[in-house]
C-alpha positions in Angstrom: 19.1 -21.0 -23.3 16.7 -20.1 -20.4 17.1 -22.5 -17.5 13.4 -22.4 -16.8 12.6 -23.5 -20.4 14.6 -26.8 -20.2 11.6 -29.0 -19.5 9.8 -27.6 -22.6 12.9 -28.3 -24.6 12.9 -31.9 -23.4 9.2 -32.4 -24.4 9.9 -31.0 -27.9 12.9 -33.3 -28.7 11.7 -36.4 -26.9 10.1 -38.3 -29.8 12.6 -37.5 -32.6 15.4 -38.6 -30.2 13.7 -41.9 -29.5 14.0 -42.8 -33.1 17.6 -41.5 -33.2 18.6 -43.6 -30.1 17.2 -46.8 -31.7 19.1 -46.0 -34.8 22.3 -45.5 -32.7 21.8 -48.9 -31.0 21.4 -50.5 -34.4 24.5 -48.6 -35.6 26.6 -49.7 -32.7 25.6 -53.3 -33.4 26.6 -53.0 -37.1 29.8 -51.2 -36.1 30.9 -53.9 -33.6 30.0 -56.7 -36.0 31.9 -55.0 -38.8 35.0 -54.5 -36.7 35.4 -58.2 -35.7 33.1 -58.9 -32.8 32.7 -58.4 -29.1 36.3 -59.1 -28.2 37.3 -55.7 -29.4 36.7 -52.5 -27.4 34.3 -51.0 -29.9 31.4 -52.5 -27.9 31.8 -49.6 -25.4 30.2 -47.4 -28.1 26.9 -48.6 -26.7 27.3 -46.3 -23.7 26.5 -43.4 -25.9 22.8 -44.3 -26.8 22.3 -45.6 -23.2 23.5 -42.3 -21.6 21.6 -40.2 -24.1 18.4 -42.2 -23.5 18.8 -41.8 -19.7 19.3 -38.0 -20.0 16.2 -37.5 -22.2 13.9 -40.2 -21.0 15.1 -40.7 -17.4 15.3 -44.0 -15.5 12.9 -45.8 -17.7 14.7 -44.8 -20.9 18.1 -45.6 -19.6 17.0 -49.0 -18.3 15.2 -49.9 -21.5 18.1 -49.0 -23.8 20.6 -50.6 -21.3 18.7 -53.9 -21.6 18.3 -53.6 -25.4 21.9 -52.7 -25.9 23.0 -55.6 -23.8 20.8 -58.0 -25.8 22.0 -56.6 -29.1 25.6 -57.2 -28.1 24.8 -60.4 -26.2 23.7 -63.8 -27.6 23.5 -62.4 -31.2 27.0 -61.1 -31.3 29.9 -63.6 -31.4 33.2 -63.1 -29.7 34.9 -63.2 -33.1 33.0 -62.8 -36.3 35.7 -64.7 -38.3 35.6 -67.9 -36.1 32.0 -67.5 -35.1 32.8 -68.3 -31.5 29.8 -67.5 -29.3 29.9 -65.6 -26.0 29.5 -67.4 -22.7 26.0 -66.6 -21.2 27.5 -65.1 -18.0 29.5 -62.6 -20.1 26.6 -61.1 -21.9 24.3 -61.2 -18.9 26.9 -59.3 -16.9 27.1 -56.8 -19.8 23.3 -56.3 -19.7 23.4 -55.8 -16.0 26.2 -53.2 -16.2 24.5 -51.4 -19.1 21.3 -51.3 -17.1 23.1 -50.0 -14.0 24.6 -47.2 -16.1 21.2 -46.4 -17.6 19.6 -46.4 -14.1 22.2 -44.2 -12.6 22.3 -41.6 -15.3 18.5 -41.7 -15.6 18.0 -41.1 -11.9 20.4 -38.1 -12.0 18.5 -36.8 -15.1 15.1 -37.2 -13.5 16.2 -35.4 -10.3 17.7 -32.6 -12.4 14.5 -32.2 -14.5 12.5 -32.3 -11.2 14.5 -29.5 -9.7 14.4 -27.5 -12.9 10.6 -27.8 -12.9 10.5 -26.8 -9.3 12.7 -23.8 -9.8 10.5 -22.8 -12.7 7.4 -23.3 -10.6 8.8 -21.3 -7.7 9.8 -18.5 -10.0 6.1 -18.1 -10.9 4.3 -19.2 -7.7 4.1 -18.6 -4.0 5.2 -21.8 -2.3 3.2 -21.7 0.9 -0.1 -21.1 -0.9 0.5 -22.5 -4.3 -0.9 -19.3 -5.9 0.8 -17.6 -8.8 3.1 -14.8 -7.6 3.7 -11.2 -8.8 6.0 -12.4 -11.6 3.2 -14.4 -13.0 0.9 -11.5 -12.5 3.2 -9.5 -14.7 2.8 -12.1 -17.4 -0.9 -11.9 -17.1 -0.9 -8.1 -17.4 1.4 -8.2 -20.5 -1.0 -10.7 -22.2 -4.0 -8.4 -21.8 -5.5 -7.1 -25.1 -5.7 -3.3 -25.5 -9.2 -2.3 -24.3 -9.1 1.0 -26.2 -12.3 1.5 -28.1 -13.9 -1.6 -26.6 -17.5 -1.3 -25.7 -17.2 -4.1 -23.1 -15.2 -1.9 -20.7 -11.7 -1.7 -19.3 -9.4 -4.1 -17.6 -8.9 -3.9 -13.8 -6.2 -5.1 -11.5 -8.0 -5.6 -8.2 -6.1 -5.9 -4.9 -7.4 -7.7 -1.8 -5.3 -6.9 1.3 -5.5 -8.8 4.6 -4.8 -5.9 7.0 -4.9 -8.0 10.1 -2.3 -10.5 8.7 0.2 -9.5 11.4 -2.3 -10.2 14.2 -3.2 -13.5 12.7 0.4 -14.5 12.4 1.3 -13.5 15.9 -1.5 -15.4 17.4 -1.9 -18.4 15.1 1.3 -18.7 13.2 2.4 -18.0 9.6 0.5 -21.1 8.3 -2.8 -19.4 9.4 -2.0 -16.4 7.1 -1.2 -18.7 4.2 -4.4 -20.7 4.7 -6.5 -17.5 5.0 -5.0 -16.1 1.8 -5.6 -19.4 0.0 -9.2 -19.3 1.1 -9.7 -15.7 0.1 -8.3 -16.5 -3.4 -10.8 -19.3 -3.8 -13.6 -16.9 -2.6 -12.5 -14.3 -5.1 -12.6 -16.8 -8.0 -16.0 -18.0 -7.0 -17.5 -14.5 -6.5 -16.0 -12.9 -9.6 -17.0 -13.9 -13.1 -15.0 -16.1 -15.5 -12.8 -17.6 -12.8 -10.2 -14.9 -13.0 -6.5 -15.4 -12.2 -5.6 -14.7 -8.6 -2.0 -14.1 -7.6 -0.3 -13.4 -4.3 1.4 -10.0 -5.1 2.7 -9.4 -1.5 2.8 -11.2 1.8 -0.6 -9.9 2.8 -2.2 -9.0 -0.6 -3.8 -10.8 -3.5 -4.2 -9.5 -7.0 -7.0 -10.3 -9.4 -7.4 -9.4 -13.1 -10.8 -8.6 -14.4 -11.1 -8.3 -18.2 -13.5 -6.1 -20.2 -15.5 -4.9 -17.3 -17.5 -1.7 -17.1 -17.1 0.7 -14.2 -20.7 0.0 -13.0 -20.2 -3.8 -13.1 -16.9 -3.4 -11.3 -18.5 -1.4 -8.5 -21.3 -4.0 -8.2 -18.8 -6.9 -8.2 -16.6 -5.4 -5.6 -19.5 -4.5 -3.4 -20.6 -8.2 -3.4 -17.0 -9.3 -2.8 -16.8 -7.0 0.2 -19.8 -8.7 1.7 -18.4 -12.2 1.0 -15.1 -11.3 2.6 -16.7 -10.4 5.9 -17.5 -14.1 6.5 -15.0 -15.8 8.9 -12.5 -18.3 7.5 -12.2 -21.8 9.0 -8.7 -22.7 10.2 -8.9 -26.1 11.9 -11.4 -25.9 14.7 -11.2 -22.1 14.7 -13.0 -19.4 12.7 -10.8 -16.4 11.9 -12.0 -12.9 11.1 -10.5 -11.4 8.0 -10.1 -7.6 7.9 -9.9 -7.2 4.1 -9.7 -4.1 2.0 -10.0 -3.6 -1.7 -8.2 -1.3 -4.1 -6.9 -1.4 -7.6 -5.8 0.1 -10.9 -7.7 0.8 -14.1 -5.7 -0.8 -16.9 -6.6 1.7 -19.6 -3.8 0.4 -21.8 -0.6 -1.3 -20.5 2.0 1.4 -21.2 4.1 0.9 -18.1 6.0 -2.1 -16.7 3.6 -4.5 -15.0 5.5 -4.0 -11.7 4.3 -0.4 -11.7 0.6 -1.4 -11.8 1.2 -4.0 -9.1 2.8 -1.3 -6.9 -0.1 1.1 -7.5 -2.6 -1.6 -6.6 -0.7 -2.3 -3.3 -0.7 1.5 -2.7 -4.5 1.7 -3.3 -5.3 -1.1 -0.8 -2.9 0.4 1.8 -4.8 3.7 1.5 -8.1 1.9 1.9 -6.8 0.1 5.0 -5.3 3.3 6.5 -8.6 5.2 6.0 -10.6 2.2 7.1 -12.5 2.6 3.8 -14.4 -0.5 2.7 -15.4 1.1 -0.6 -13.0 0.1 -3.3 -10.3 2.7 -4.2 -9.3 2.7 -7.9 -6.4 4.5 -9.4 -7.0 5.7 -13.0 -4.6 7.5 -15.3 -6.1 10.8 -14.2 -5.8 10.4 -10.4 -2.6 8.5 -10.9 -1.2 11.8 -12.4 -2.4 13.6 -9.3 -0.7 11.0 -7.0 2.5 11.4 -9.0 2.3 15.2 -8.7 1.6 14.9 -4.9 4.7 12.7 -4.5 6.8 15.2 -6.5 5.5 18.0 -4.3 6.4 16.1 -1.2 9.9 15.6 -2.6 10.2 19.4 -3.0 8.7 20.2 0.4 11.9 20.0 2.5 13.6 22.4 0.1 10.6 24.7 0.1 10.8 25.0 3.9 14.5 25.7 3.8 14.2 28.2 1.0 11.3 30.0 2.6 9.1 29.4 -0.3 6.4 28.5 2.3 5.2 31.5 4.3 2.7 31.9 7.1 -0.6 33.8 6.6 -2.7 34.8 9.6 -6.5 34.8 9.9 -7.7 37.1 12.7 -10.2 35.9 15.4 -12.4 38.4 17.2 -14.3 38.5 20.4 -18.0 38.1 19.5 -19.2 40.7 22.1 -16.7 43.5 21.2 -15.3 42.8 17.7 -11.7 43.1 19.0 -9.0 40.9 17.7 -8.0 38.3 20.3 -5.8 36.0 18.3 -5.0 34.6 14.9 -4.7 31.2 13.2 -1.4 30.6 11.4 -2.0 29.1 7.9 0.7 27.9 5.5 1.0 29.2 1.9 3.4 27.8 -0.7 4.5 30.1 -3.5 6.4 27.7 -5.8 8.9 29.2 -8.2 7.6 27.2 -11.1 4.1 26.0 -10.2 3.0 29.3 -8.6 0.7 29.3 -5.6 0.0 25.8 -4.4 -3.2 25.4 -2.3 -2.6 23.9 1.1 -5.0 21.0 0.4 -2.6 19.7 -2.2 0.3 19.2 0.2 -0.8 19.4 3.8 -3.1 16.2 3.9 -0.4 14.2 2.0 2.3 15.5 4.4 0.2 14.4 7.3 0.4 10.8 6.0 4.1 11.0 5.6 7.2 11.3 7.8 7.4 15.0 6.8 4.6 16.1 9.0 6.8 16.7 12.0 9.2 18.9 10.0 6.2 20.8 8.6 4.5 21.3 11.9 7.7 22.4 13.8 8.4 24.9 10.9 4.8 26.3 11.3 5.1 26.6 15.1 8.6 28.2 14.9 7.5 30.8 12.3 4.3 31.6 14.1 5.9 32.0 17.5 8.6 34.2 16.0 6.0 36.4 14.4 4.0 36.6 17.7 7.2 37.7 19.5 7.8 40.4 17.0 4.2 41.7 17.3 4.6 41.7 21.1 7.7 44.0 20.7 5.7 46.3 18.3 2.9 46.7 20.8 0.4 44.2 19.4 -0.1 42.3 22.7 -2.4 39.9 24.4 -3.1 37.7 21.4 -3.1 33.9 21.0 -1.4 32.2 18.1 -3.3 29.1 16.9 -1.4 26.4 14.9 -2.9 23.3 13.4 -1.2 20.0 14.4 -1.6 16.4 13.4 -2.3 13.4 15.6 1.0 12.0 14.2 2.7 15.0 15.8 1.3 14.1 19.2 2.5 10.5 18.8 6.1 11.8 18.3 7.9 11.1 21.5 9.7 14.5 21.6 6.8 16.7 20.4 6.0 18.3 23.8 9.7 19.0 24.5 10.3 20.5 21.1 7.3 22.8 21.4 8.5 23.9 24.8 12.0 24.6 23.4 10.4 26.7 20.6 8.4 28.7 23.2 11.6 29.3 25.2 13.7 30.3 22.2 11.2 33.0 21.2 10.4 34.1 24.7 6.7 33.3 24.4 4.5 32.1 27.3 2.7 28.8 26.7 -0.7 30.4 27.3 -0.1 32.4 24.1 0.1 29.3 21.9 -3.0 27.4 20.8 -2.7 24.0 19.2 -5.7 22.9 17.1 -6.3 19.1 16.6 -8.9 17.9 14.2 -11.6 15.9 16.0 -12.0 13.0 13.6 -8.3 12.2 13.3 -7.6 12.8 17.0 -10.3 10.4 18.2 -8.5 7.4 16.6 -5.5 7.8 18.9 -7.3 9.4 21.9 -6.3 6.8 24.5 -2.6 6.9 23.6 -2.6 10.7 23.4 -4.1 11.6 26.8 -0.8 11.6 28.6 1.0 13.6 26.0 -1.8 16.1 25.8 -1.6 16.5 29.6 2.1 17.3 29.3 1.3 20.1 26.8 -1.4 21.4 29.0 1.0 21.6 32.0 3.0 24.1 30.0 -0.2 26.3 29.8 -0.5 25.6 26.1 -4.1 26.0 24.9 -5.5 22.8 23.3 -8.4 23.0 20.9 -10.6 20.4 19.2 -10.9 21.6 15.7 -13.9 20.8 13.3 -16.0 19.9 16.3 -19.3 18.2 15.3 -17.9 16.1 12.4 -16.8 13.2 14.6 -19.0 10.6 16.4 -17.1 9.3 19.4 -15.6 12.3 21.1 -18.2 13.0 23.7 -17.2 10.0 25.9 -13.7 11.5 26.1 -14.4 15.2 26.1 -14.6 15.6 29.9 -11.3 13.7 30.3 -9.3 15.7 27.7 -7.2 18.7 28.8 -8.9 20.7 26.2 -9.9 24.4 26.7 -11.6 25.3 23.4 -14.1 23.7 21.1 -14.0 25.0 17.5 -17.3 24.4 15.8 -16.9 23.2 12.2 -17.6 25.7 9.4 -20.0 23.2 7.7 -22.5 24.0 10.4 -21.7 27.7 10.7 -22.2 28.6 7.0 -25.8 27.6 7.2 -26.6 30.0 9.9 -29.1 31.4 10.7 -31.5 29.9 8.2 -30.6 26.3 8.4 -32.6 24.9 11.4 -30.5 21.7 11.7 -27.3 23.7 11.8 -28.8 26.0 14.4 -29.6 23.1 16.7 -26.1 21.6 16.4 -24.4 24.9 17.0 -26.5 25.7 20.0 -25.8 22.2 21.5 -22.1 22.6 20.9 -22.0 26.1 22.5 -24.0 24.9 25.6 -21.8 21.8 25.9 -18.6 23.9 25.8 -19.9 26.2 28.5 -21.1 23.4 30.8 -17.6 21.8 30.6 -16.0 25.2 31.3 -14.6 25.6 27.8 -14.6 28.4 25.2 -16.7 28.1 22.0 -15.1 29.3 18.7 -17.0 29.3 15.4 -15.1 29.3 12.1 -16.5 29.9 8.7 -18.4 33.1 9.6 -19.2 34.7 6.3 -22.2 37.0 6.9 -23.3 39.6 9.4 -26.4 37.5 10.1 -24.3 34.5 11.1 -22.1 36.8 13.2 -25.1 38.3 15.1 -26.7 34.9 15.6 -23.5 33.4 17.1 -22.9 36.4 19.3 -26.5 36.3 20.6 -26.2 32.5 21.2 -23.2 32.9 23.4 -20.3 31.9 21.2 -17.2 33.8 22.5 -14.9 33.9 19.5 -15.6 34.2 15.8 -13.4 33.6 12.7 -14.2 33.7 9.0 -14.2 35.7 5.8 -16.7 38.2 7.3 -14.1 39.0 9.9 -11.1 38.8 7.6 -9.4 36.7 5.0 -6.0 35.0 5.9 -3.4 37.8 5.3 0.3 38.3 5.5 2.0 39.5 8.7 2.5 43.0 7.2 -1.1 43.2 6.1 -2.2 42.1 9.6 -0.2 44.9 11.2 -1.7 47.5 9.0 -5.2 46.2 9.6 -4.7 46.1 13.4 -3.2 49.6 13.6 -5.9 51.0 11.2 -8.8 49.9 13.4 -7.0 49.9 16.7 -7.5 46.2 17.1 -11.3 46.4 16.7 -12.3 44.9 13.3 -16.0 44.9 13.8 -18.5 47.2 15.5 -21.1 45.4 17.5 
C-alpha cells in the first residue's frame, strides 16, 4: 500500500470501525462475564478495542473507549459471577485510569504518525517555502488534461514564468525574499489569467501555469497582459523589489510524452527568453520541438564531424573597390553530413554559439583557415588577409588570445594576416569586459572587425575606445543600393564614420554592378558579395585567382 495514501485509507474505514469497536467492547464484557468475572485475566482483552480505537481515531478515540471499557468492566462487573461479590471502587477507578492512559498514549502516537504521513504526502506534492504545488503535482495536472484534438476551443498550454534575477534578490535580501516574490507572482498569475488556473513551482526560480482550451490568439493576448502586470514591483516588508520575469511555454497538443518532458521544455523556453532578453513569450510546439531535437542531435554529432573532417572551410573573396584585386577572403564553414547531406551553417553555428562547443568550433575554423593561408603563401598567393568569424563567448574564454597566438605561430603566419570578425549586436552586450582581451589580440597585430555594423544601437559610445580597425557594413543595407534612399544614407554615414576614426569600411552583400559602382564611388575600400564571388573551396579559389591574376573585377 502506498504510504502517501494512508490518510485516505483511515477516512474510508473510520465509521465502519467505530461500530466494530463498540461491538468488541460489548463482546469483551460478555466474554469476561461468561468466564467467571473480573478476577480472571480475561479482562485484559479490553486492551484490543482500546488500542484499535486509539490507532484509528487518535487521542479522542483511545480516551473514549478507555473510559467506556473501564466502566463496562467496573461497577457492572462483579469479582466473581458465582458469588456476586462486587469490586471495590478504587479497583475499577484505577482500571479506568489505566485503560485511559493506554488509550491516550497509543492515540497520541497514532495522531503524530498520521500527521507526519500527511506532511510527507503534502511535501511530496508541494514546495514547502511557498506552499505552492511542485513539479510532481504539475505532472498530475498534465496527466489529467483531456485530449484537445478536434476541439474548437483551442489547445492546452503549459506556461512558464521565470524570475531571472532570483540570484540577485537572494544575494541581497535572502532566500525568503525569493520565496515571497514567487508566491506573489503566483497570485498575480491566478488573478490575471482566466479560470484561476493551477500554478506550480517547477524549479527554484520558475513557476508553471496550465491554461486549458485556449486559442493561440487568446494566449498571446493573455501573456501580453501578464507581461505588463509582472513589471510591477513586489512588496517585501518595507521594500519594493523589481522582478525581471520572462515567459515561455509548451503547446500541449496531446499529452504523448511523460509530463517531466513538457516541464523541462517549458524551463528551456523561459531560459531562452531570458538569455535573449525577449519579453515576447516563446512557445515550443511539436513542430519547432522537432527542430530543437534535431539541433541537439546535430550538436551531439558536431565534435565527431570536426574530427572526421566532415566540416570543411569555404572561402569568399574580398576585393579592393578601386582596383578589383583580391585582398583577402572570409573563411566560412560547410558541413557535408554522411547521412543528412549538406547542412546549412544557420542550423548549427547559432546553436553552437550558445553551447560549450563554440570554442572548439572556432579554434577549428582558425586552425584550418591559417593552415590554408600558409599553403597559399607558399604557392605564391601572397598579401591576403584571412577573416574568421568569432563569438563573444570566444572572447570571454580566458585562454582565447593565447590560443590564437599559438595557432599563428604553429602555421608561421603574421598576426596582421588574420582578421577576426565579431558581430556588433552580440559583442555590445559584453563590451566592457571584452576591452582588455581585445587589446591583447590587437597587440599581436591581429585585425579586429565589427561585423554587421548598423544593426546595433549602442556601439557608437564605445567605437572610439575599441581596438577595431575595420567596420563591416551589414548586407541588409547594401542589398538595397543604390535605389533605396534610406540604405544609401546609412551606408554613407557608416563609411564617413569609419574614415573619421581611421578605420577601413567593408561592405558585404554586394550583388549587383550598380551597388558595386555606388560603393566604390562613395569611398568604401573593400567589397564582398555574390557579385564578386560565391564562397568556394580552396581549390576553386586557387583556380579563380590564377585565372584572373588576382583581379576578379575590372573597374
